[in-house]
C-alpha positions as CSV (number, residue, x, y, z in Angstrom):
1,M,-129.8,79.6,35.4
2,T,-131.2,79.5,31.9
3,I,-129.3,78.6,28.8
4,L,-129.7,82.1,27.4
5,E,-128.4,83.7,30.7
6,A,-125.4,81.4,30.6
7,L,-124.6,82.3,27.0
8,K,-125.3,86.1,27.2
9,D,-121.5,87.1,27.3
10,T,-120.3,84.5,24.8
11,S,-118.9,85.0,21.3
12,I,-116.9,83.0,18.8
13,E,-113.8,83.8,20.7
14,N,-115.4,83.0,24.1
15,R,-117.4,79.8,23.5
16,M,-119.0,77.8,26.3
17,S,-118.6,74.0,26.3
18,R,-121.6,71.7,26.7
19,N,-120.2,70.3,29.9
20,V,-120.0,73.8,31.5
21,L,-123.5,74.6,30.2
22,C,-124.9,71.4,31.7
23,T,-123.3,72.3,35.1
24,M,-124.6,75.9,35.0
25,T,-128.1,75.0,34.0
26,C,-128.4,71.7,36.0
27,L,-129.5,69.9,32.8
28,S,-128.4,66.5,31.5
29,D,-126.5,66.5,28.2
30,R,-129.5,65.2,26.3
31,A,-131.9,67.8,27.9
32,L,-129.5,70.6,27.1
33,R,-129.3,69.6,23.5
34,E,-133.1,69.4,23.2
35,K,-133.5,72.8,24.9
36,I,-130.9,74.4,22.6
37,S,-132.8,73.0,19.6
38,E,-136.1,74.5,20.9
39,L,-134.4,77.8,21.5
40,R,-133.0,77.8,17.9
41,R,-136.4,77.0,16.4
42,A,-137.8,79.9,18.5
43,G,-135.2,82.2,16.7
44,H,-132.3,82.5,19.2
45,H,-129.0,82.5,17.4
46,I,-127.2,79.8,19.5
47,V,-124.3,78.8,17.2
48,S,-121.9,75.9,17.4
49,D,-119.2,74.7,15.0
50,T,-118.2,71.1,14.5
51,S,-114.5,72.2,14.1
52,R,-114.6,74.1,17.4
53,K,-116.1,73.0,20.6
54,G,-118.6,75.1,22.4
55,Y,-121.7,77.3,21.9
56,W,-122.1,81.0,21.6
57,L,-124.7,83.6,20.7
58,G,-123.9,84.4,17.1
59,N,-124.4,87.5,15.0
60,H,-126.5,87.4,11.8
61,V,-123.5,86.3,9.7
62,E,-122.5,83.5,12.1
63,W,-126.1,82.4,12.3
64,D,-126.5,82.2,8.5
65,A,-123.2,80.2,8.2
66,F,-124.4,77.9,11.0
67,C,-127.8,77.4,9.2
68,D,-126.0,76.7,5.9
69,Q,-123.7,74.1,7.6
70,Q,-126.7,72.4,9.2
71,R,-128.6,72.2,5.9
72,R,-125.5,70.7,4.1
73,R,-125.3,68.1,6.9
74,A,-129.0,67.3,6.6
75,L,-128.8,66.9,2.9
76,A,-125.7,64.7,3.1
77,N,-127.8,62.3,5.3
78,F,-130.8,62.5,3.0
79,Y,-131.7,59.0,1.6
80,K,-133.0,58.6,-1.9
81,K,-135.9,56.4,-2.7
82,S,-135.3,53.4,-5.0
83,Y,-136.8,55.1,-8.1
84,E,-134.7,58.2,-7.6
85,N,-131.4,56.4,-8.0
86,D,-131.4,56.5,-11.8
87,R,-132.6,60.1,-12.0
88,Q,-130.9,63.3,-11.2
89,L,-132.3,64.8,-8.0
90,K,-131.7,68.5,-7.2
91,L,-132.4,69.6,-3.6
92,I,-132.3,73.3,-2.7
């Protein structure tokens, strides 16, 4: 079974855990996460939330919120170069 087939009937109220997805797709945890990243880059709205466990196929509003959350997380982990420490840096 593919990841998209496994997630076809999911929603925010009916999320699917990574363990269940691994079992259904016969993928390791690492392989599953890599495939989900590939599918997201290809435009599939596979959403997750750090405050709630599980994945689901999100609508446009959920997808936008997920993308905003991921951008904030990435920027929080963004390291400044030495010469940027004394200057104000604005990242959009």
